N, C-alpha and C positions, 0 to 999 in steps of 0.2 A: 613306224609302220612300214613293214616290208611289203611292197607291191611287186608282183611278177606280171610280165606281159608276154603273152604267147598267142599263136594263132588259135582260132576257135576250134573246138572239138564238138562232136555230136552231143556229148553229155552236157555241154554248155547251153544248148539251144533254149531250154525252158527259161533260164535266168535272163538270157538276152531278149527273149520275147517279152518278158516282164518289163525290162527296161524300155523297149520300144513303146509299149502300151502306157506305162505308168510314169515314166520320166519324160519321154518325148511326147506323150499324149497322142500317139498315132491311132490306137484303138482298134485297128482291123488286122492286127498281126496275131496269128495263132501258131501253135507248134507245127501244124501241117504245112501251112503256106510258107512259113519260115524255112522249114526243112527243104521243101521243093525248090524254093528260090535260092537258098544257099548252095544246094547241089548244082544248080544251073550256073551260079556264079563261079563255083569251083571249077566246073568244066570249062568255062570261058577263059579262065586263067588271068584275067585283068583285075579281078576283085580280090580283096583281102578283108577279113574281119579279125581284129585282134581283141582279146579280152584282157582285162586287168583283174588279177586275182589277189585276194587277201585271205590268207589261211586256206587256200584252195577253193574259196568261194568267189564266183564272178561278182565283181562290184562295179564294173564298167566295161564299155566296149567302144570301138571305133570301126566303122565300115568304110572302106575306100575303094575307088576304082581308078585305074590308069586310063585316062581318056586321050584320044588323039585330037590334035588341033592343027589346022592348016597353018603352016609357017613355023610350027614347033615340032620338029621331027619326032621327038620321043614323047611329046604330049605333056600332060600335067596330071597331078593327082587331085581327085575330087573327093572330099570327105562327104559321104552321103549321110552319115549319122554318127554322133558321139553322145554317149550318155553315161552318167555315173549315178549309182543309187543315192537318193537324197541324203541318207544318213552318213554317206561317205564323201559328200561334196565338201569343197573348201579344205581338202587335205592333200592336194597336189596330184590326185589320180588323173584328172582330166588333162593336166599339163603333161604328165608322164605319157599318156596316150598320144597327145599331140607330138611330143618329142620322138616317140617311137615311130610315128607316121613320117615325121621329117627325116629321121635317119633312114627309114625305108626308101624315101624319095631319093636321098643322096646315093644309096646303094644302086638305084636304078639310073642315076644320072639325071634325075628330074629336078628342075629348079623352081617349080611353081606348084602351089597347092591352093585350091579354092574350096569354098563351102558356102552354103546358104543357111540363113537362120531367120526364123519368123520374126516379124515386127515386134510382137509382144514378148519375145524372149530376151528382154533387156539384160538380164543377168548373164545370159550366154554371150551377148554382144560384148559386155564388159570383160568377160573371161577371155574371149578371143583377142580382143584388143590388148589386154594385159599380156597376152602371149605373143604379141608382135604381128597379129593379123590386121590388115587395113580394111576398113569399111569403105569399099570403093565402087560398089555397084548395087543395083537392085536385082533380085531374082524374081522372075515372073513365072506363073504357072496358070494353066487353064484346064479345067475338067472337060473332057469331051464326052458328050452323051452318045452312048452306043445304042443304036436302034435294034 
């Protein structure tokens, strides 16, 4: 199975939105808010989304951001999301997306990558650990009520 990885293009958006909603279970992503956010991310310059293609169809993606950190001059990469279509999972595509991200980090001179994964996503935890990522912290969030 030949998988190609490249930066996202506008004609990939609908498939990536599908992955956000139905693989990651986010549920509030639509074509419009994805387009607007992606355009802002592209303007910022610290974000990248890479898609995995099989026969020119998007079968997975990873979204990353280069974040700054006190004491780490160049910062680190934060994987914001990684998803592979269910029917293409367990075929090495997620690993290829991780390796692509790791190589991108090396190109930038970045030596640290972090990510968060929900407690219930135990298959994802096993996948990340299998790929050399350590489970070394908890990720916390809080929804703020906007009046």
